[in-house]
N, C-alpha and C positions, 0 to 999 in steps of 0.2 A: 504585377509584382506582389501584390498582397496574396494572390493565390498560391504563389510559389512558397510563401512562408508556411502554408499549411500542408504542402505536399509531403513534408517529412512525417506527417501523422497518418498518411495513407498506408494501408497494409500492403507490403510489397508482394508482387506476383512474379512467377517464372513460368512461362508457357501456359498462362492462365491458372496456375496452381498457387494459391495463397501460401506464403512462406511464414505465416505467423506461427504455425505449428513447430517449424524448425527453430524459430526464435524462442519458443517456450521450452524446447528440449535442450537447447545448447547449454544453459547455465548448469544443468546437472552433470554435464561431462567435464566441468572445470573443477569440481570438488575432489579432493583426495579421498580415497576409500580407506576405511580402517583396515589395519592389518593385525594378524594374531601375534605379532611381536610384542615383547614386554616394553620396549622403548619405541615410541613413534617419532616421526619427524616433527620439526618445529611447527610446520603448517598444520598438521593434524592435531598437535597439542593446543595450538591457538584456536582452531576451529571447535574442538571439544570444550575448551574453557569458555568461549563465547556462547555456545549453545547452552551450557550448564548455567551460566550466570543469567542469561535471558529467561530461561525456564524457571529458575528460582524466583526471579523478580516478578514475572507475570503471574505465577500460580501460587505465590505466598498467601494472598488473601482469599483464595478459592478453596472451597471445601474439598476433602479428598475425593469425593465423587466426580469432581470435574477434572482431576488430574489425568484422566484417560485421554484428554484432549492435548496433552503436552507434546506428543510427537507430531500431531497434525499442525498445531499452532507454531511450533518451533520450525518445522519444515516450511510453513507458509511465510514466516518471517525471513528466513534465508532465501527462499525463492523470490519474494518480492524485492528484497534488497539487491539481489543479483540482477534482476531484470532492470531495476531502476538505474543501477550503477553502469551496467553495460550499455544502456541507452544513452549515456553521456559521451561514449566514444564516437569519434567521427565515422560517418558512413554506416551507422547502425540504426536499427529500428527498435523503438521502445514499446512493447506490447501493452504495457500499463497506461499508455495514453489513450487506449481504446476503451470507451465506456462500456461497451458490450462485454469485454473480458473482465473488467473490474466488477460489473454487476453479476457476471457469472460466477465470480468468487464470492461476492458479498451475500447474495440472496440465498443460496443453499446453506451457507454457514449460519447466517442469521436465523433462517428457518429451522435449522437443527436445534439451535438453542431454545427457540420458542417451543418446539415440539417436546424437548426434554423437560422444560418447565411445566407444560401442560400434562405430561405424563406422570412425572414424579411428585409434583406439588401443585395441582390445578388451582387450589384455593389461593395460594400465595401468588401464583402467576396472574390470576385474574384480579387479585387484590391490588396490583400495580396500577390497574386502570382507574381506581377510585381511592384517593388518599383518605386516610382515617380522619373523622371529624368534619367531613365536607357537608355544608348546608344542603338541605333536601332540594332546594330550588336549583342548585348548581350541579346536582348529580348527573342529569342527562348531558349537560354541556361538557362537563369534565370527562365523562366516559368517551364522548366523541372526540374530544381533543386528545386524550391519552391514546386512543385507538389510532388516530391519524399519526400521532408522533411515533407509535410503535411501528407502523408500516413505512414510515419515512426513514427509519434507521438504515436499512440496506441501501436505499438511494443515496443517503448522506455518505455512506462508506464508499460507494463507487464514485460519486461525483467529486468527493474531496480528494481522492487519489488522482483521478483524471485531471481535475482542474489545476492542482498544484504542479504536477509534472508538465502539463501542456503549457501553463504560463511560463515556467522556467525555461523550457526549450525555445519558446517564442522569443523570450527576452534575450537569451543567449544569441539567437540568430540575428535579431535586430541590431544588437550592439556589435556583433562580428561584422555584419554588413556595413554599419556605419564606420567602423574602424578601417575596413577595406576601402571604402569610397574616400575617406578623408586622408588616406596615406599619401597620395600624390599632391593633394591640395594644401593640407595643413598637417605636416608630419608631427608637430608637437601635440596637437590635439589628437591625432590618431594614436600616439603613444599613450597618452592619458586614457583614451578610450579602451585601448588594449589592456591597460592596467586594471580598469574597471571590469573588463570582460574576464580577466583572470580571477579577480576577487569574486565575481558572480559565479564562476564555475566552481570555485571552492564552496560557495554557499549552496549551489545546486547539489553538490556531493552530499553535504549535510542534509538537505531537503530530501534527497533520495532515500537516505537511511531513516530519517525521522518519519517520513510518510509510511514507510513500510511498518515501522514500529507502532505508529498510531493506529494503523488499520488493525493490526493484531491485538493491540491493547484494547480497543473498543470491542472487539469480538470477545475478548476475555471478560470485560465488564458485563457484556450481555449474558455470557455464560454464568457469571457469578450471581446474577439476579435470578437465574432459573435453576440453580443447582442447590 
């Protein structure tokens, strides 16, 4: 029984072919494409307003040199939000519950911010490893600690997204199973459990959006340090 709870996180296959690539491509087909018309549809207007507001909020504290990342981070935000939200539908697979995928997104983007910092302002980038006014005896220890914390950043990005989504999906499945089992035995308790399940589903919708936002926000903070 415990094994079946984790079966939902296994990458689905068809004829031995993993379908995770299909799950990654599907969200892009759901977005409306811009048209050359003067007046767009309500959905296109809402999509453009959301992207503009998100981009302004994320890149307001960043120097103009980092605004080149606007398209990439805005696309990443929409992509992660779509994957997380679609994964809440029945009989679907959530690619962002796979640590390998999240690390594949986190490591290259984090490494790109570090490379940009080392290329544009190497002194300031290396200065983050040693705070100003540090006692001489603590310099080697602080350099080691700051270096470890620097390399832990992509791991924290990937693990945070994976853990939050995995925990939410497991909790939903556990409560749904409890409601189904209790229905013939204690209908009143089953109805209360189903109410909790509904509220938890609403919470998971919020978590799906918040975790995508946090992922992109932390990347923008890393970019801000190195631009």
